[in-house]
VOMAR-314600 format. One record per residue (C-alpha): residue number from 0; residue in three letters; x, y, z. Coordinates in Angstrom, 2 decimals, decimal comma. Layout:
residues N
+-----+-----+---------+---------+---------+
!   i !  aa !      c1 !      c2 !      c3 !
+-----+-----+---------+---------+---------+
! NUM ! ALA !       X !       Y !       Z !
...
+-----+-----+---------+---------+---------+
end
This chain:
residues 209
+-----+-----+---------+---------+---------+
!   i !  aa !      c1 !      c2 !      c3 !
+-----+-----+---------+---------+---------+
!   0 ! MET !   11,70 !   13,22 !   -9,12 !
!   1 ! ALA !   11,38 !   10,01 !  -11,06 !
!   2 ! PRO !   14,29 !    7,52 !  -11,00 !
!   3 ! LYS !   16,67 !    7,41 !  -13,92 !
!   4 ! ALA !   16,62 !    4,34 !  -16,19 !
!   5 ! LYS !   19,53 !    2,01 !  -15,29 !
!   6 ! ILE !   18,97 !   -0,49 !  -18,01 !
!   7 ! PRO !   20,69 !   -0,84 !  -20,48 !
!   8 ! SER !   23,16 !    1,93 !  -19,49 !
!   9 ! GLU !   24,67 !    0,37 !  -16,34 !
!  10 ! VAL !   24,44 !   -3,23 !  -17,65 !
!  11 ! LEU !   26,08 !   -2,59 !  -20,99 !
!  12 ! ASN !   28,96 !   -0,60 !  -19,32 !
!  13 ! LEU !   29,84 !   -3,38 !  -16,95 !
!  14 ! LYS !   33,16 !   -5,08 !  -17,59 !
!  15 ! TRP !   34,54 !   -8,36 !  -16,21 !
!  16 ! GLY !   37,30 !   -6,35 !  -14,70 !
!  17 ! ASP !   34,62 !   -4,61 !  -12,53 !
!  18 ! ILE !   33,97 !   -7,83 !  -10,63 !
!  19 ! ASP !   36,09 !   -8,58 !   -7,66 !
!  20 ! TRP !   35,53 !  -12,29 !   -7,23 !
!  21 ! GLN !   37,70 !  -12,57 !   -4,23 !
!  22 ! GLU !   36,21 !   -9,71 !   -2,20 !
!  23 ! GLY !   32,70 !  -10,47 !   -3,44 !
!  24 ! ARG !   31,99 !   -6,98 !   -4,85 !
!  25 ! ILE !   30,98 !   -5,30 !   -8,15 !
!  26 ! SER !   32,05 !   -1,85 !   -9,16 !
!  27 ! VAL !   28,94 !   -0,69 !  -11,00 !
!  28 ! PRO !   29,46 !    2,22 !  -13,51 !
!  29 ! GLU !   26,83 !    5,00 !  -13,31 !
!  30 ! PRO !   27,13 !    6,79 !  -16,66 !
!  31 ! LYS !   23,90 !    8,77 !  -16,15 !
!  32 ! VAL !   25,02 !   10,39 !  -12,85 !
!  33 ! GLU !   28,78 !   10,51 !  -13,32 !
!  34 ! HIS !   28,57 !   14,34 !  -13,73 !
!  35 ! HIS !   27,49 !   14,52 !  -10,12 !
!  36 ! PRO !   30,26 !   15,01 !   -7,49 !
!  37 ! GLY !   31,18 !   11,67 !   -5,78 !
!  38 ! ARG !   29,12 !    9,69 !   -8,30 !
!  39 ! GLY !   30,18 !    7,66 !  -11,40 !
!  40 ! ARG !   30,48 !    4,32 !   -9,71 !
!  41 ! ARG !   29,02 !    2,48 !   -6,67 !
!  42 ! ILE !   30,07 !   -0,70 !   -5,01 !
!  43 ! VAL !   27,40 !   -3,54 !   -4,88 !
!  44 ! PRO !   27,76 !   -6,94 !   -3,14 !
!  45 ! LEU !   28,22 !   -9,90 !   -5,36 !
!  46 ! PHE !   25,12 !  -11,71 !   -4,03 !
!  47 ! PRO !   25,41 !  -15,50 !   -4,11 !
!  48 ! GLU !   22,55 !  -15,92 !   -6,59 !
!  49 ! LEU !   24,25 !  -13,29 !   -8,80 !
!  50 ! ARG !   27,66 !  -14,81 !   -8,48 !
!  51 ! GLU !   26,32 !  -18,18 !   -9,77 !
!  52 ! VAL !   24,96 !  -16,63 !  -12,81 !
!  53 ! LEU !   27,91 !  -14,39 !  -13,62 !
!  54 ! ALA !   30,45 !  -17,25 !  -12,95 !
!  55 ! GLU !   28,65 !  -19,39 !  -15,47 !
!  56 ! SER !   28,62 !  -16,54 !  -18,05 !
!  57 ! PHE !   32,32 !  -15,92 !  -17,41 !
!  58 ! GLU !   33,17 !  -19,52 !  -18,18 !
!  59 ! LEU !   31,15 !  -19,37 !  -21,45 !
!  60 ! ALA !   32,66 !  -15,91 !  -22,50 !
!  61 ! PRO !   35,20 !  -16,08 !  -25,31 !
!  62 ! GLU !   38,85 !  -15,67 !  -24,30 !
!  63 ! GLY !   39,69 !  -11,92 !  -23,92 !
!  64 ! SER !   36,13 !  -10,75 !  -23,45 !
!  65 ! GLU !   35,87 !   -7,39 !  -21,93 !
!  66 ! TRP !   32,09 !   -6,72 !  -21,55 !
!  67 ! VAL !   29,93 !   -8,79 !  -19,33 !
!  68 ! VAL !   27,02 !   -8,33 !  -21,81 !
!  69 ! ASN !   28,06 !   -8,52 !  -25,47 !
!  70 ! ARG !   24,61 !   -8,51 !  -26,99 !
!  71 ! TYR !   22,49 !   -5,37 !  -27,40 !
!  72 ! ARG !   25,50 !   -3,15 !  -27,93 !
!  73 ! ASP !   24,14 !   -2,11 !  -31,23 !
!  74 ! ARG !   21,94 !    0,99 !  -30,96 !
!  75 ! GLY !   19,25 !   -0,83 !  -33,01 !
!  76 ! SER !   18,99 !   -3,60 !  -30,32 !
!  77 ! ASN !   16,10 !   -3,50 !  -27,88 !
!  78 ! ALA !   16,51 !   -5,38 !  -24,66 !
!  79 ! ARG !   12,80 !   -4,90 !  -23,79 !
!  80 ! THR !   11,70 !   -6,67 !  -26,97 !
!  81 ! THR !   13,96 !   -9,68 !  -26,37 !
!  82 ! PHE !   12,78 !   -9,81 !  -22,73 !
!  83 ! GLY !    9,20 !   -9,97 !  -23,86 !
!  84 ! LYS !   10,07 !  -12,90 !  -26,23 !
!  85 ! ILE !   11,82 !  -14,73 !  -23,28 !
!  86 ! LEU !    8,53 !  -14,37 !  -21,26 !
!  87 ! ASP !    6,47 !  -15,83 !  -24,12 !
!  88 ! ARG !    8,76 !  -18,83 !  -24,48 !
!  89 ! ALA !    8,50 !  -19,37 !  -20,66 !
!  90 ! LYS !    4,73 !  -18,85 !  -20,94 !
!  91 ! VAL !    4,79 !  -16,07 !  -18,37 !
!  92 ! PRO !    2,33 !  -13,24 !  -19,12 !
!  93 ! ARG !    4,01 !   -9,98 !  -20,10 !
!  94 ! PHE !    3,81 !   -7,11 !  -17,65 !
!  95 ! GLU !    4,18 !   -3,30 !  -17,80 !
!  96 ! ARG !    7,50 !   -1,55 !  -17,22 !
!  97 ! PRO !    9,38 !   -4,92 !  -16,95 !
!  98 ! PHE !   12,79 !   -3,61 !  -15,91 !
!  99 ! CYS !   11,41 !   -1,11 !  -13,38 !
! 100 ! ASN !    9,25 !   -3,95 !  -11,87 !
! 101 ! LEU !   12,13 !   -6,29 !  -11,74 !
! 102 ! ARG !   14,18 !   -3,59 !   -9,94 !
! 103 ! ALA !   11,29 !   -2,91 !   -7,58 !
! 104 ! SER !   10,89 !   -6,60 !   -6,61 !
! 105 ! ARG !   14,62 !   -6,85 !   -5,86 !
! 106 ! VAL !   14,54 !   -3,61 !   -3,75 !
! 107 ! THR !   11,67 !   -5,09 !   -1,84 !
! 108 ! GLU !   13,45 !   -8,29 !   -1,13 !
! 109 ! LEU !   16,68 !   -6,54 !    0,01 !
! 110 ! ARG !   14,78 !   -4,13 !    2,22 !
! 111 ! LEU !   13,33 !   -7,19 !    4,18 !
! 112 ! ARG !   16,92 !   -8,36 !    4,88 !
! 113 ! PHE !   18,97 !   -5,11 !    5,12 !
! 114 ! ASP !   18,65 !   -1,56 !    6,41 !
! 115 ! PRO !   16,75 !    0,55 !    3,84 !
! 116 ! LYS !   19,65 !    3,15 !    3,82 !
! 117 ! VAL !   22,10 !    0,41 !    2,91 !
! 118 ! VAL !   19,92 !   -0,87 !    0,16 !
! 119 ! ALA !   19,54 !    2,60 !   -1,25 !
! 120 ! VAL !   23,26 !    3,00 !   -1,51 !
! 121 ! TRP !   23,74 !   -0,38 !   -3,20 !
! 122 ! LEU !   20,99 !    0,36 !   -5,71 !
! 123 ! GLY !   22,05 !    3,91 !   -6,44 !
! 124 ! HIS !   19,00 !    5,84 !   -5,37 !
! 125 ! SER !   17,62 !    7,81 !   -2,42 !
! 126 ! GLU !   15,43 !    6,30 !    0,34 !
! 127 ! SER !   12,54 !    8,56 !   -0,80 !
! 128 ! ILE !   12,88 !    7,28 !   -4,31 !
! 129 ! SER !   12,92 !    3,72 !   -3,04 !
! 130 ! THR !    9,80 !    4,24 !   -1,05 !
! 131 ! LYS !    7,85 !    6,00 !   -3,74 !
! 132 ! HIS !    8,76 !    4,05 !   -6,86 !
! 133 ! TYR !   10,32 !    0,62 !   -5,85 !
! 134 ! THR !    8,99 !   -0,67 !   -2,51 !
! 135 ! GLN !    6,10 !   -3,16 !   -2,95 !
! 136 ! VAL !    3,50 !   -4,46 !   -0,61 !
! 137 ! ARG !    3,30 !   -8,16 !   -1,64 !
! 138 ! PRO !    0,45 !  -10,65 !   -1,30 !
! 139 ! GLU !    2,66 !  -12,80 !    0,94 !
! 140 ! ASP !    2,99 !   -9,87 !    3,28 !
! 141 ! PHE !   -0,77 !   -9,93 !    3,91 !
! 142 ! ALA !   -0,70 !  -13,75 !    4,24 !
! 143 ! ALA !    2,12 !  -13,57 !    6,85 !
! 144 ! ALA !    0,26 !  -10,92 !    8,82 !
! 145 ! VAL !   -2,99 !  -13,01 !    9,20 !
! 146 ! ALA !   -1,32 !  -16,51 !    9,33 !
! 147 ! SER !   -1,06 !  -16,68 !   13,17 !
! 148 ! ALA !   -2,35 !  -14,52 !   15,94 !
! 149 ! PRO !   -0,13 !  -13,39 !   18,82 !
! 150 ! GLU !    0,20 !  -15,96 !   21,66 !
! 151 ! SER !   -1,53 !  -13,80 !   24,14 !
! 152 ! GLN !   -4,40 !  -13,25 !   21,73 !
! 153 ! GLU !   -4,68 !  -17,08 !   21,07 !
! 154 ! GLY !   -4,76 !  -17,75 !   24,83 !
! 155 ! HIS !   -7,51 !  -15,17 !   25,35 !
! 156 ! SER !   -9,61 !  -16,74 !   22,57 !
! 157 ! GLN !   -9,15 !  -20,22 !   24,02 !
! 158 ! GLY !  -10,11 !  -18,97 !   27,52 !
! 159 ! HIS !  -13,14 !  -17,24 !   26,05 !
! 160 ! ARG !  -14,30 !  -20,30 !   24,21 !
! 161 ! GLN !  -13,77 !  -22,38 !   27,48 !
! 162 ! GLY !  -15,80 !  -19,89 !   29,46 !
! 163 ! GLN !  -18,59 !  -19,93 !   26,93 !
! 164 ! LYS !  -18,70 !  -23,69 !   26,99 !
! 165 ! ALA !  -18,79 !  -23,77 !   30,81 !
! 166 ! ALA !  -21,59 !  -21,27 !   30,82 !
! 167 ! GLU !  -23,55 !  -23,33 !   28,39 !
! 168 ! THR !  -23,13 !  -26,37 !   30,62 !
! 169 ! SER !  -24,15 !  -24,55 !   33,85 !
! 170 ! GLY !  -26,73 !  -22,46 !   32,35 !
! 171 ! THR !  -25,00 !  -19,20 !   33,40 !
! 172 ! ASP !  -23,28 !  -16,50 !   31,44 !
! 173 ! PRO !  -19,65 !  -15,80 !   32,43 !
! 174 ! LYS !  -20,13 !  -12,16 !   31,79 !
! 175 ! PRO !  -23,33 !  -10,11 !   32,16 !
! 176 ! LYS !  -24,70 !   -8,84 !   28,81 !
! 177 ! LYS !  -25,08 !   -5,19 !   28,11 !
! 178 ! ALA !  -28,74 !   -4,04 !   27,79 !
! 179 ! ASN !  -28,18 !   -2,75 !   24,25 !
! 180 ! PRO !  -25,08 !   -4,56 !   22,70 !
! 181 ! GLU !  -23,79 !   -2,92 !   19,61 !
! 182 ! LYS !  -21,23 !   -3,76 !   17,02 !
! 183 ! THR !  -19,22 !   -1,41 !   14,81 !
! 184 ! SER !  -17,21 !   -1,95 !   11,75 !
! 185 ! VAL !  -14,98 !    1,14 !   12,17 !
! 186 ! PHE !  -11,54 !    1,45 !   13,83 !
! 187 ! PRO !  -11,37 !    3,14 !   17,21 !
! 188 ! GLY !  -11,12 !    6,93 !   16,65 !
! 189 ! SER !  -12,02 !    6,64 !   13,07 !
! 190 ! ALA !  -15,29 !    7,27 !   11,25 !
! 191 ! VAL !  -14,19 !    5,25 !    8,23 !
! 192 ! SER !  -15,89 !    1,85 !    7,66 !
! 193 ! PHE !  -13,42 !   -1,00 !    7,43 !
! 194 ! ALA !  -15,56 !   -2,16 !    4,45 !
! 195 ! SER !  -14,67 !    0,97 !    2,59 !
! 196 ! LEU !  -10,90 !    0,26 !    2,72 !
! 197 ! ARG !   -9,44 !   -1,13 !   -0,33 !
! 198 ! VAL !   -6,28 !   -3,08 !   -1,12 !
! 199 ! VAL !   -4,19 !   -1,61 !   -3,93 !
! 200 ! GLU !   -3,00 !   -4,10 !   -6,43 !
! 201 ! VAL !    0,78 !   -4,29 !   -6,44 !
! 202 ! LEU !    3,07 !   -4,58 !   -9,29 !
! 203 ! ARG !    4,11 !   -7,98 !  -10,53 !
! 204 ! GLN !    7,40 !   -9,26 !   -9,26 !
! 205 ! GLY !   10,47 !  -10,50 !  -10,92 !
! 206 ! PHE !   14,16 !  -10,66 !  -10,53 !
! 207 ! GLU !   16,32 !   -7,85 !  -11,82 !
! 208 ! PRO !   19,21 !   -9,03 !  -13,99 !
+-----+-----+---------+---------+---------+
end
């Protein structure tokens, strides 16, 4: 089952009274699932980066303001269109499904720091939905994986190079060579060539408002 859209429904229903500044929590309304038992609201941490933005907005809000977001309350308003214009002014290329992609990048960030079950509760979806629709494999994940070899592997490589150098100096080979050495580009137990594997391009990232 595909996830339900949470923008603008949850954002436009959020009130300043839903934010507990002292406890660092936000009571997020869930109008699209409030008919389900036990649903209707969920508690989300007031993350430091979000607190900073909301605190600034609260200071700028007119006295007596009730809604956190006052714009786009008219049915004729389109948050997606405005978001596209913001990207244009910032000279950032537009990308498909912007709010879904922003949500996906935030889910991915949180899953690196917290238990996936906890993140699913905070974001209001199941773990299966998170894995299927929101979790991303980022370029930096690949970079981190190949940035440095395990210490034992490094030690083995250094020892191997030293052995080769010593063999060249003495004119002997540290290990006898096989009569018919062979190389293979497949993983052990697999008939699939490594060259045939492909990296799937991931969705662009962003920060969910």
